[in-house]
All heavy atoms as TSV, in Angstrom:
chain	resi	resn	atom	element	x	y	z
A	1	MET	N	N	173.359	-26.317	65.075
A	1	MET	CA	C	174.493	-26.622	65.917
A	1	MET	C	C	173.955	-27.232	67.198
A	1	MET	O	O	172.960	-26.763	67.738
A	1	MET	CB	C	175.220	-25.294	66.175
A	1	MET	CG	C	176.401	-25.477	67.121
A	1	MET	SD	S	177.198	-23.920	67.559
A	1	MET	CE	C	177.241	-24.148	69.341
A	2	ARG	N	N	174.628	-28.200	67.692
A	2	ARG	CA	C	174.270	-28.852	68.961
A	2	ARG	C	C	175.068	-28.173	70.074
A	2	ARG	O	O	176.242	-27.853	69.917
A	2	ARG	CB	C	174.476	-30.340	68.902
A	2	ARG	CG	C	173.542	-31.037	67.900
A	2	ARG	CD	C	173.643	-32.494	67.896
A	2	ARG	NE	N	173.358	-33.008	69.261
A	2	ARG	CZ	C	172.139	-33.458	69.673
A	2	ARG	NH1	N	171.162	-33.352	68.835
A	2	ARG	NH2	N	171.975	-33.933	70.840
A	3	GLU	N	N	174.437	-28.020	71.226
A	3	GLU	CA	C	175.119	-27.343	72.313
A	3	GLU	C	C	176.336	-28.087	72.808
A	3	GLU	O	O	177.274	-27.512	73.301
A	3	GLU	CB	C	174.151	-27.152	73.482
A	3	GLU	CG	C	174.706	-26.245	74.551
A	3	GLU	CD	C	173.664	-25.750	75.523
A	3	GLU	OE1	O	172.427	-25.848	75.293
A	3	GLU	OE2	O	174.086	-25.138	76.518
A	4	ASP	N	N	176.409	-29.450	72.661
A	4	ASP	CA	C	177.528	-30.202	73.124
A	4	ASP	C	C	178.794	-29.924	72.300
A	4	ASP	O	O	179.879	-30.259	72.684
A	4	ASP	CB	C	177.265	-31.717	73.179
A	4	ASP	CG	C	176.772	-32.291	71.897
A	4	ASP	OD1	O	176.684	-31.579	70.892
A	4	ASP	OD2	O	176.450	-33.525	71.890
A	5	LEU	N	N	178.665	-29.249	71.150
A	5	LEU	CA	C	179.809	-28.791	70.326
A	5	LEU	C	C	180.639	-27.782	71.103
A	5	LEU	O	O	181.840	-27.602	70.827
A	5	LEU	CB	C	179.294	-28.203	69.041
A	5	LEU	CG	C	180.332	-27.755	67.973
A	5	LEU	CD1	C	181.134	-29.024	67.547
A	5	LEU	CD2	C	179.617	-27.186	66.817
A	6	MET	N	N	180.009	-27.076	72.125
A	6	MET	CA	C	180.736	-26.101	72.892
A	6	MET	C	C	181.951	-26.701	73.628
A	6	MET	O	O	182.851	-25.991	73.987
A	6	MET	CB	C	179.755	-25.431	73.908
A	6	MET	CG	C	178.672	-24.620	73.284
A	6	MET	SD	S	179.264	-23.257	72.297
A	6	MET	CE	C	180.068	-22.267	73.560
A	7	ASP	N	N	181.898	-28.029	73.848
A	7	ASP	CA	C	183.038	-28.670	74.571
A	7	ASP	C	C	184.273	-28.706	73.725
A	7	ASP	O	O	185.362	-28.922	74.257
A	7	ASP	CB	C	182.627	-30.108	74.952
A	7	ASP	CG	C	181.561	-30.144	75.977
A	7	ASP	OD1	O	181.379	-29.183	76.738
A	7	ASP	OD2	O	180.858	-31.201	76.029
A	8	ILE	N	N	184.159	-28.618	72.382
A	8	ILE	CA	C	185.332	-28.800	71.542
A	8	ILE	C	C	185.716	-27.558	70.701
A	8	ILE	O	O	186.761	-27.502	70.134
A	8	ILE	CB	C	185.179	-29.988	70.608
A	8	ILE	CG1	C	183.947	-29.859	69.686
A	8	ILE	CG2	C	185.102	-31.291	71.335
A	8	ILE	CD1	C	183.812	-30.870	68.629
A	9	ILE	N	N	184.846	-26.515	70.635
A	9	ILE	CA	C	185.193	-25.358	69.834
A	9	ILE	C	C	185.758	-24.255	70.734
A	9	ILE	O	O	185.478	-24.197	71.898
A	9	ILE	CB	C	184.037	-24.818	68.948
A	9	ILE	CG1	C	182.891	-24.421	69.854
A	9	ILE	CG2	C	183.618	-25.841	67.952
A	9	ILE	CD1	C	181.751	-23.719	69.113
A	10	CYS	N	N	186.578	-23.442	70.108
A	10	CYS	CA	C	187.175	-22.275	70.835
A	10	CYS	C	C	187.356	-21.119	69.831
A	10	CYS	O	O	187.176	-21.275	68.650
A	10	CYS	CB	C	188.498	-22.656	71.462
A	10	CYS	SG	S	189.792	-23.137	70.281
A	11	CYS	N	N	187.730	-19.974	70.385
A	11	CYS	CA	C	187.967	-18.801	69.508
A	11	CYS	C	C	189.130	-19.108	68.545
A	11	CYS	O	O	190.172	-19.495	69.007
A	11	CYS	CB	C	188.264	-17.592	70.387
A	11	CYS	SG	S	188.619	-16.100	69.446
A	12	PRO	N	N	188.914	-18.920	67.270
A	12	PRO	CA	C	190.012	-19.176	66.328
A	12	PRO	C	C	191.165	-18.158	66.387
A	12	PRO	O	O	192.250	-18.372	65.976
A	12	PRO	CB	C	189.305	-19.149	64.980
A	12	PRO	CG	C	188.099	-18.305	65.158
A	12	PRO	CD	C	187.684	-18.548	66.627
A	13	LEU	N	N	190.924	-16.993	67.084
A	13	LEU	CA	C	191.952	-15.986	67.148
A	13	LEU	C	C	192.879	-16.224	68.294
A	13	LEU	O	O	194.119	-16.117	68.201
A	13	LEU	CB	C	191.345	-14.631	67.281
A	13	LEU	CG	C	190.441	-14.180	66.090
A	13	LEU	CD1	C	189.833	-12.823	66.362
A	13	LEU	CD2	C	191.250	-14.135	64.836
A	14	ASP	N	N	192.344	-16.560	69.530
A	14	ASP	CA	C	193.197	-16.651	70.680
A	14	ASP	C	C	193.026	-18.029	71.411
A	14	ASP	O	O	193.584	-18.187	72.512
A	14	ASP	CB	C	193.029	-15.465	71.616
A	14	ASP	CG	C	191.642	-15.289	72.074
A	14	ASP	OD1	O	190.836	-16.275	72.022
A	14	ASP	OD2	O	191.301	-14.160	72.519
A	15	LYS	N	N	192.187	-18.851	70.879
A	15	LYS	CA	C	191.930	-20.221	71.477
A	15	LYS	C	C	191.300	-20.229	72.832
A	15	LYS	O	O	191.387	-21.200	73.561
A	15	LYS	CB	C	193.264	-21.043	71.504
A	15	LYS	CG	C	194.032	-21.026	70.257
A	15	LYS	CD	C	193.213	-21.611	69.100
A	15	LYS	CE	C	194.072	-21.778	67.821
A	15	LYS	NZ	N	193.424	-21.227	66.661
A	16	HIS	N	N	190.648	-19.171	73.205
A	16	HIS	CA	C	189.907	-19.135	74.531
A	16	HIS	C	C	188.501	-19.648	74.367
A	16	HIS	O	O	188.010	-19.805	73.217
A	16	HIS	CB	C	189.929	-17.711	75.095
A	16	HIS	CG	C	191.213	-17.344	75.707
A	16	HIS	ND1	N	192.231	-16.790	75.019
A	16	HIS	CD2	C	191.699	-17.480	76.963
A	16	HIS	CE1	C	193.313	-16.632	75.777
A	16	HIS	NE2	N	192.979	-17.010	77.009
A	17	ASP	N	N	187.798	-19.845	75.452
A	17	ASP	CA	C	186.434	-20.334	75.471
A	17	ASP	C	C	185.462	-19.363	74.798
A	17	ASP	O	O	185.721	-18.148	74.772
A	17	ASP	CB	C	185.963	-20.643	76.931
A	17	ASP	CG	C	186.671	-21.811	77.523
A	17	ASP	OD1	O	187.164	-22.692	76.756
A	17	ASP	OD2	O	186.720	-21.884	78.755
A	18	LEU	N	N	184.398	-19.936	74.322
A	18	LEU	CA	C	183.301	-19.150	73.681
A	18	LEU	C	C	182.070	-19.239	74.557
A	18	LEU	O	O	181.776	-20.262	75.123
A	18	LEU	CB	C	183.036	-19.643	72.297
A	18	LEU	CG	C	184.118	-19.499	71.267
A	18	LEU	CD1	C	183.758	-20.277	69.985
A	18	LEU	CD2	C	184.402	-18.054	70.983
A	19	GLU	N	N	181.374	-18.102	74.657
A	19	GLU	CA	C	180.113	-18.051	75.436
A	19	GLU	C	C	178.960	-18.086	74.427
A	19	GLU	O	O	178.948	-17.248	73.527
A	19	GLU	CB	C	180.101	-16.770	76.233
A	19	GLU	CG	C	178.942	-16.665	77.211
A	19	GLU	CD	C	179.106	-15.464	78.092
A	19	GLU	OE1	O	179.923	-15.547	79.086
A	19	GLU	OE2	O	178.442	-14.460	77.811
A	20	LEU	N	N	178.021	-18.958	74.655
A	20	LEU	CA	C	176.874	-19.157	73.717
A	20	LEU	C	C	175.687	-18.269	74.171
A	20	LEU	O	O	175.312	-18.225	75.355
A	20	LEU	CB	C	176.465	-20.613	73.796
A	20	LEU	CG	C	175.205	-20.996	73.008
A	20	LEU	CD1	C	175.422	-20.781	71.513
A	20	LEU	CD2	C	174.890	-22.478	73.327
A	21	ALA	N	N	175.097	-17.589	73.230
A	21	ALA	CA	C	173.824	-16.860	73.419
A	21	ALA	C	C	172.850	-17.391	72.309
A	21	ALA	O	O	173.144	-17.164	71.088
A	21	ALA	CB	C	174.057	-15.387	73.284
A	22	VAL	N	N	171.800	-17.993	72.680
A	22	VAL	CA	C	170.842	-18.572	71.765
A	22	VAL	C	C	169.694	-17.619	71.517
A	22	VAL	O	O	169.068	-17.175	72.468
A	22	VAL	CB	C	170.321	-19.945	72.315
A	22	VAL	CG1	C	169.361	-20.557	71.302
A	22	VAL	CG2	C	171.494	-20.893	72.532
A	23	THR	N	N	169.323	-17.406	70.235
A	23	THR	CA	C	168.139	-16.553	69.937
A	23	THR	C	C	167.051	-17.450	69.289
A	23	THR	O	O	165.912	-17.044	69.382
A	23	THR	CB	C	168.533	-15.380	68.959
A	23	THR	OG1	O	169.145	-15.925	67.817
A	23	THR	CG2	C	169.415	-14.405	69.642
A	24	GLU	N	N	167.410	-18.534	68.741
A	24	GLU	CA	C	166.430	-19.470	68.182
A	24	GLU	C	C	166.912	-20.910	68.282
A	24	GLU	O	O	168.016	-21.240	67.932
A	24	GLU	CB	C	166.112	-19.119	66.709
A	24	GLU	CG	C	165.009	-19.977	66.105
A	24	GLU	CD	C	164.769	-19.687	64.681
A	24	GLU	OE1	O	165.185	-18.619	64.186
A	24	GLU	OE2	O	164.173	-20.494	63.980
A	25	GLU	N	N	166.028	-21.776	68.832
A	25	GLU	CA	C	166.396	-23.178	69.049
A	25	GLU	C	C	165.220	-23.998	68.627
A	25	GLU	O	O	164.052	-23.682	68.771
A	25	GLU	CB	C	166.629	-23.350	70.561
A	25	GLU	CG	C	167.330	-24.681	70.883
A	25	GLU	CD	C	167.766	-24.803	72.307
A	25	GLU	OE1	O	167.576	-23.835	73.061
A	25	GLU	OE2	O	168.284	-25.813	72.700
A	26	GLU	N	N	165.520	-25.129	67.986
A	26	GLU	CA	C	164.467	-26.062	67.498
A	26	GLU	C	C	164.930	-27.457	67.838
A	26	GLU	O	O	165.948	-27.958	67.459
A	26	GLU	CB	C	164.401	-25.934	65.943
A	26	GLU	CG	C	163.157	-26.521	65.409
A	26	GLU	CD	C	163.100	-26.184	63.875
A	26	GLU	OE1	O	162.805	-24.991	63.565
A	26	GLU	OE2	O	163.317	-27.078	63.074
A	27	ASP	N	N	164.041	-28.176	68.645
A	27	ASP	CA	C	164.371	-29.434	69.206
A	27	ASP	C	C	165.689	-29.262	70.044
A	27	ASP	O	O	165.743	-28.467	70.928
A	27	ASP	CB	C	164.530	-30.513	68.149
A	27	ASP	CG	C	163.220	-30.741	67.384
A	27	ASP	OD1	O	162.166	-30.669	68.036
A	27	ASP	OD2	O	163.278	-30.923	66.171
A	28	ASP	N	N	166.750	-30.032	69.730
A	28	ASP	CA	C	168.016	-29.909	70.450
A	28	ASP	C	C	169.045	-29.100	69.614
A	28	ASP	O	O	170.185	-29.139	69.951
A	28	ASP	CB	C	168.567	-31.219	70.831
A	28	ASP	CG	C	167.806	-31.899	71.933
A	28	ASP	OD1	O	167.135	-31.156	72.783
A	28	ASP	OD2	O	167.809	-33.123	72.019
A	29	GLU	N	N	168.624	-28.494	68.541
A	29	GLU	CA	C	169.519	-27.777	67.664
A	29	GLU	C	C	169.426	-26.253	67.823
A	29	GLU	O	O	168.340	-25.739	67.945
A	29	GLU	CB	C	169.206	-28.088	66.193
A	29	GLU	CG	C	169.428	-29.521	65.777
A	29	GLU	CD	C	170.941	-29.842	65.574
A	29	GLU	OE1	O	171.685	-28.985	65.199
A	29	GLU	OE2	O	171.251	-30.969	65.877
A	30	ILE	N	N	170.574	-25.617	67.914
A	30	ILE	CA	C	170.618	-24.135	67.969
A	30	ILE	C	C	170.614	-23.636	66.557
A	30	ILE	O	O	171.519	-23.951	65.710
A	30	ILE	CB	C	171.900	-23.638	68.742
A	30	ILE	CG1	C	171.833	-24.145	70.125
A	30	ILE	CG2	C	171.994	-22.141	68.686
A	30	ILE	CD1	C	173.153	-24.106	70.884
A	31	ILE	N	N	169.601	-22.893	66.222
A	31	ILE	CA	C	169.416	-22.392	64.839
A	31	ILE	C	C	170.057	-21.012	64.604
A	31	ILE	O	O	170.755	-20.775	63.599
A	31	ILE	CB	C	167.897	-22.298	64.453
A	31	ILE	CG1	C	167.245	-23.687	64.688
A	31	ILE	CG2	C	167.740	-21.889	63.015
A	31	ILE	CD1	C	167.767	-24.847	63.906
A	32	GLU	N	N	169.859	-20.148	65.508
A	32	GLU	CA	C	170.405	-18.772	65.486
A	32	GLU	C	C	170.962	-18.425	66.826
A	32	GLU	O	O	170.450	-18.813	67.871
A	32	GLU	CB	C	169.284	-17.774	65.085
A	32	GLU	CG	C	168.607	-17.999	63.793
A	32	GLU	CD	C	169.386	-17.687	62.547
A	32	GLU	OE1	O	170.284	-16.788	62.604
A	32	GLU	OE2	O	169.161	-18.332	61.491
A	33	GLY	N	N	172.016	-17.614	66.801
A	33	GLY	CA	C	172.616	-17.128	68.038
A	33	GLY	C	C	173.987	-16.546	67.802
A	33	GLY	O	O	174.349	-16.311	66.663
A	34	THR	N	N	174.744	-16.447	68.850
A	34	THR	CA	C	176.128	-15.942	68.743
A	34	THR	C	C	177.047	-16.709	69.727
A	34	THR	O	O	176.594	-17.207	70.731
A	34	THR	CB	C	176.225	-14.411	69.111
A	34	THR	OG1	O	175.702	-14.224	70.416
A	34	THR	CG2	C	175.446	-13.561	68.140
A	35	LEU	N	N	178.279	-16.712	69.316
A	35	LEU	CA	C	179.348	-17.239	70.169
A	35	LEU	C	C	180.320	-16.046	70.410
A	35	LEU	O	O	180.786	-15.453	69.484
A	35	LEU	CB	C	180.106	-18.398	69.406
A	35	LEU	CG	C	179.266	-19.582	69.147
A	35	LEU	CD1	C	180.021	-20.482	68.128
A	35	LEU	CD2	C	178.990	-20.362	70.395
A	36	THR	N	N	180.574	-15.732	71.653
A	36	THR	CA	C	181.423	-14.623	71.989
A	36	THR	C	C	182.637	-15.123	72.795
A	36	THR	O	O	182.482	-15.881	73.777
A	36	THR	CB	C	180.641	-13.570	72.949
A	36	THR	OG1	O	179.437	-13.246	72.212
A	36	THR	CG2	C	181.473	-12.362	73.202
A	37	CYS	N	N	183.811	-14.660	72.350
A	37	CYS	CA	C	185.047	-15.089	73.031
A	37	CYS	C	C	185.096	-14.424	74.403
A	37	CYS	O	O	184.888	-13.232	74.537
A	37	CYS	CB	C	186.277	-14.668	72.208
A	37	CYS	SG	S	187.837	-15.063	73.024
A	38	THR	N	N	185.423	-15.216	75.416
A	38	THR	CA	C	185.512	-14.775	76.792
A	38	THR	C	C	186.719	-13.898	77.036
A	38	THR	O	O	186.767	-13.185	78.046
A	38	THR	CB	C	185.496	-15.946	77.802
A	38	THR	OG1	O	186.632	-16.829	77.511
A	38	THR	CG2	C	184.230	-16.752	77.760
A	39	GLU	N	N	187.684	-13.938	76.134
A	39	GLU	CA	C	188.940	-13.226	76.327
A	39	GLU	C	C	188.986	-11.941	75.464
A	39	GLU	O	O	189.114	-10.840	75.968
A	39	GLU	CB	C	190.164	-14.112	75.992
A	39	GLU	CG	C	191.511	-13.412	76.255
A	39	GLU	CD	C	191.817	-13.155	77.738
A	39	GLU	OE1	O	191.249	-13.821	78.555
A	39	GLU	OE2	O	192.643	-12.276	77.962
A	40	CYS	N	N	188.879	-12.090	74.119
A	40	CYS	CA	C	189.023	-10.962	73.217
A	40	CYS	C	C	187.656	-10.233	72.902
A	40	CYS	O	O	187.650	-9.168	72.373
A	40	CYS	CB	C	189.779	-11.339	71.877
A	40	CYS	SG	S	188.778	-12.388	70.757
A	41	GLY	N	N	186.560	-10.926	73.158
A	41	GLY	CA	C	185.260	-10.324	72.961
A	41	GLY	C	C	184.731	-10.420	71.542
A	41	GLY	O	O	183.674	-9.888	71.217
A	42	GLU	N	N	185.465	-11.075	70.638
A	42	GLU	CA	C	185.027	-11.252	69.274
A	42	GLU	C	C	183.708	-12.056	69.263
A	42	GLU	O	O	183.567	-13.003	69.982
A	42	GLU	CB	C	186.071	-11.906	68.420
A	42	GLU	CG	C	185.792	-11.965	66.932
A	42	GLU	CD	C	185.589	-10.582	66.326
A	42	GLU	OE1	O	186.495	-9.680	66.514
A	42	GLU	OE2	O	184.534	-10.348	65.652
A	43	VAL	N	N	182.798	-11.675	68.388
A	43	VAL	CA	C	181.500	-12.310	68.284
A	43	VAL	C	C	181.385	-13.035	66.944
A	43	VAL	O	O	181.695	-12.477	65.916
A	43	VAL	CB	C	180.370	-11.283	68.390
A	43	VAL	CG1	C	179.015	-11.991	68.257
A	43	VAL	CG2	C	180.415	-10.518	69.698
A	44	TYR	N	N	180.957	-14.308	67.042
A	44	TYR	CA	C	180.782	-15.170	65.851
A	44	TYR	C	C	179.359	-15.558	65.744
A	44	TYR	O	O	178.759	-16.001	66.713
A	44	TYR	CB	C	181.653	-16.427	65.988
A	44	TYR	CG	C	183.132	-16.086	66.195
A	44	TYR	CD1	C	183.694	-16.033	67.439
A	44	TYR	CD2	C	183.957	-15.883	65.108
A	44	TYR	CE1	C	185.049	-15.696	67.623
A	44	TYR	CE2	C	185.268	-15.525	65.224
A	44	TYR	CZ	C	185.811	-15.466	66.498
A	44	TYR	OH	O	187.160	-15.140	66.650
A	45	PRO	N	N	178.742	-15.336	64.575
A	45	PRO	CA	C	177.316	-15.626	64.435
A	45	PRO	C	C	177.067	-17.085	64.220
A	45	PRO	O	O	177.877	-17.846	63.704
A	45	PRO	CB	C	176.932	-14.867	63.147
A	45	PRO	CG	C	178.213	-14.817	62.333
A	45	PRO	CD	C	179.315	-14.759	63.353
A	46	ILE	N	N	175.862	-17.571	64.634
A	46	ILE	CA	C	175.350	-18.892	64.292
A	46	ILE	C	C	174.148	-18.603	63.392
A	46	ILE	O	O	173.210	-17.975	63.852
A	46	ILE	CB	C	174.913	-19.687	65.528
A	46	ILE	CG1	C	176.077	-19.862	66.471
A	46	ILE	CG2	C	174.318	-21.050	65.143
A	46	ILE	CD1	C	175.660	-20.376	67.839
A	47	GLU	N	N	174.179	-19.053	62.186
A	47	GLU	CA	C	173.088	-18.846	61.243
A	47	GLU	C	C	172.664	-20.152	60.571
A	47	GLU	O	O	173.533	-20.914	60.134
A	47	GLU	CB	C	173.512	-17.831	60.174
A	47	GLU	CG	C	173.876	-16.459	60.715
A	47	GLU	CD	C	174.570	-15.552	59.682
A	47	GLU	OE1	O	175.082	-16.042	58.719
A	47	GLU	OE2	O	174.434	-14.358	59.918
A	48	ASP	N	N	171.383	-20.402	60.555
A	48	ASP	CA	C	170.880	-21.624	60.013
A	48	ASP	C	C	171.516	-22.879	60.621
A	48	ASP	O	O	171.769	-23.881	59.960
A	48	ASP	CB	C	171.055	-21.656	58.468
A	48	ASP	CG	C	170.246	-20.572	57.832
A	48	ASP	OD1	O	169.097	-20.282	58.245
A	48	ASP	OD2	O	170.737	-19.941	56.788
A	49	GLY	N	N	171.859	-22.769	61.913
A	49	GLY	CA	C	172.413	-23.898	62.615
A	49	GLY	C	C	173.906	-24.086	62.436
A	49	GLY	O	O	174.450	-25.052	62.889
A	50	ILE	N	N	174.568	-23.162	61.708
A	50	ILE	CA	C	175.972	-23.288	61.405
A	50	ILE	C	C	176.798	-22.147	62.072
A	50	ILE	O	O	176.582	-21.014	61.729
A	50	ILE	CB	C	176.209	-23.295	59.904
A	50	ILE	CG1	C	175.427	-24.434	59.239
A	50	ILE	CG2	C	177.710	-23.385	59.551
A	50	ILE	CD1	C	175.357	-24.341	57.739
A	51	PRO	N	N	177.709	-22.494	62.945
A	51	PRO	CA	C	178.563	-21.422	63.512
A	51	PRO	C	C	179.635	-20.968	62.504
A	51	PRO	O	O	180.251	-21.761	61.838
A	51	PRO	CB	C	179.253	-22.090	64.722
A	51	PRO	CG	C	179.205	-23.546	64.413
A	51	PRO	CD	C	178.042	-23.810	63.493
A	52	ASN	N	N	179.706	-19.625	62.305
A	52	ASN	CA	C	180.694	-19.061	61.409
A	52	ASN	C	C	181.902	-18.657	62.260
A	52	ASN	O	O	181.887	-17.598	62.814
A	52	ASN	CB	C	180.074	-17.868	60.674
A	52	ASN	CG	C	181.042	-17.296	59.657
A	52	ASN	OD1	O	182.223	-17.596	59.638
A	52	ASN	ND2	N	180.492	-16.487	58.746
A	53	LEU	N	N	182.939	-19.461	62.256
A	53	LEU	CA	C	184.093	-19.194	63.093
A	53	LEU	C	C	185.245	-18.626	62.241
A	53	LEU	O	O	186.407	-18.700	62.647
A	53	LEU	CB	C	184.582	-20.514	63.815
A	53	LEU	CG	C	183.538	-21.017	64.803
A	53	LEU	CD1	C	184.000	-22.364	65.368
A	53	LEU	CD2	C	183.345	-19.986	65.905
A	54	LEU	N	N	184.927	-18.059	61.094
A	54	LEU	CA	C	185.994	-17.367	60.319
A	54	LEU	C	C	186.399	-16.113	61.052
A	54	LEU	O	O	185.589	-15.442	61.718
A	54	LEU	CB	C	185.466	-16.973	58.934
A	54	LEU	CG	C	185.256	-18.112	57.914
A	54	LEU	CD1	C	184.558	-17.581	56.695
A	54	LEU	CD2	C	186.593	-18.739	57.587
A	55	PRO	N	N	187.685	-15.757	61.006
A	55	PRO	CA	C	188.089	-14.443	61.600
A	55	PRO	C	C	187.281	-13.334	60.922
A	55	PRO	O	O	186.872	-13.462	59.753
A	55	PRO	CB	C	189.529	-14.367	61.177
A	55	PRO	CG	C	189.984	-15.770	61.021
A	55	PRO	CD	C	188.794	-16.490	60.450
A	56	PRO	N	N	187.094	-12.245	61.648
A	56	PRO	CA	C	186.270	-11.167	61.164
A	56	PRO	C	C	186.621	-10.599	59.791
A	56	PRO	O	O	185.755	-10.341	58.965
A	56	PRO	CB	C	186.470	-10.049	62.161
A	56	PRO	CG	C	186.965	-10.756	63.400
A	56	PRO	CD	C	187.683	-11.976	62.928
A	57	ASP	N	N	187.890	-10.496	59.440
A	57	ASP	CA	C	188.283	-9.943	58.161
A	57	ASP	C	C	187.939	-10.922	57.056
A	57	ASP	O	O	187.677	-10.481	55.905
A	57	ASP	CB	C	189.762	-9.601	58.081
A	57	ASP	CG	C	190.678	-10.774	58.477
A	57	ASP	OD1	O	190.235	-11.639	59.247
A	57	ASP	OD2	O	191.815	-10.783	58.032
A	58	MET	N	N	187.901	-12.171	57.253
A	58	MET	CA	C	187.567	-13.172	56.254
A	58	MET	C	C	186.056	-13.306	56.114
A	58	MET	O	O	185.581	-13.661	55.028
A	58	MET	CB	C	188.177	-14.524	56.576
A	58	MET	CG	C	189.679	-14.494	56.507
A	58	MET	SD	S	190.367	-16.123	56.851
A	58	MET	CE	C	189.946	-16.997	55.321
A	59	ARG	N	N	185.282	-12.974	57.149
A	59	ARG	CA	C	183.826	-13.132	57.120
A	59	ARG	C	C	183.216	-12.107	56.109
A	59	ARG	O	O	182.271	-12.422	55.417
A	59	ARG	CB	C	183.228	-12.813	58.471
A	59	ARG	CG	C	182.809	-14.057	59.160
A	59	ARG	CD	C	182.091	-13.710	60.415
A	59	ARG	NE	N	183.113	-13.694	61.479
A	59	ARG	CZ	C	183.052	-12.989	62.593
A	59	ARG	NH1	N	182.021	-12.244	62.826
A	59	ARG	NH2	N	184.005	-13.070	63.526
A	60	GLU	N	N	183.826	-10.937	56.031
A	60	GLU	CA	C	183.358	-9.917	55.105
A	60	GLU	C	C	183.486	-10.330	53.629
A	60	GLU	O	O	182.668	-10.009	52.828
A	60	GLU	CB	C	184.074	-8.602	55.330
A	60	GLU	CG	C	183.933	-8.063	56.754
A	60	GLU	CD	C	182.512	-7.898	57.208
A	60	GLU	OE1	O	181.684	-7.414	56.404
A	60	GLU	OE2	O	182.223	-8.227	58.413
A	61	GLU	N	N	184.512	-11.107	53.324
A	61	GLU	CA	C	184.803	-11.475	51.944
A	61	GLU	C	C	184.045	-12.711	51.536
A	61	GLU	O	O	183.873	-13.005	50.345
A	61	GLU	CB	C	186.306	-11.757	51.765
A	61	GLU	CG	C	187.166	-10.538	52.087
A	61	GLU	CD	C	188.626	-10.898	52.197
A	61	GLU	OE1	O	189.032	-12.057	51.833
A	61	GLU	OE2	O	189.416	-10.018	52.577
A	62	ALA	N	N	183.589	-13.518	52.465
A	62	ALA	CA	C	182.917	-14.793	52.169
A	62	ALA	C	C	181.580	-14.519	51.543
A	62	ALA	O	O	180.780	-13.708	52.038
A	62	ALA	CB	C	182.787	-15.630	53.412
A	63	PRO	N	N	181.252	-15.220	50.480
A	63	PRO	CA	C	179.930	-15.028	49.869
A	63	PRO	C	C	178.807	-15.550	50.736
A	63	PRO	O	O	179.012	-16.540	51.484
A	63	PRO	CB	C	179.979	-15.870	48.557
A	63	PRO	CG	C	181.094	-16.845	48.781
A	63	PRO	CD	C	182.031	-16.164	49.752
A	64	ALA	N	N	177.700	-14.908	50.715
A	64	ALA	CA	C	176.582	-15.302	51.618
A	64	ALA	C	C	175.890	-16.540	51.078
A	64	ALA	O	O	175.847	-16.865	49.953
A	64	ALA	CB	C	175.578	-14.156	51.689
């Protein structure tokens, strides 16, 4: 995921801004980290460079 994507994504639950926390970065790509909603506090993982913005109840059912 590129950091400039933060300008266009928002929390899918309440449409508020997301706060980025990077745990692994390679070149200009964020490989691992989290996106946290500034309003509701929901946390969305970034895994293998892909942000998972599914609502929490749908994340559990999604195959890995």
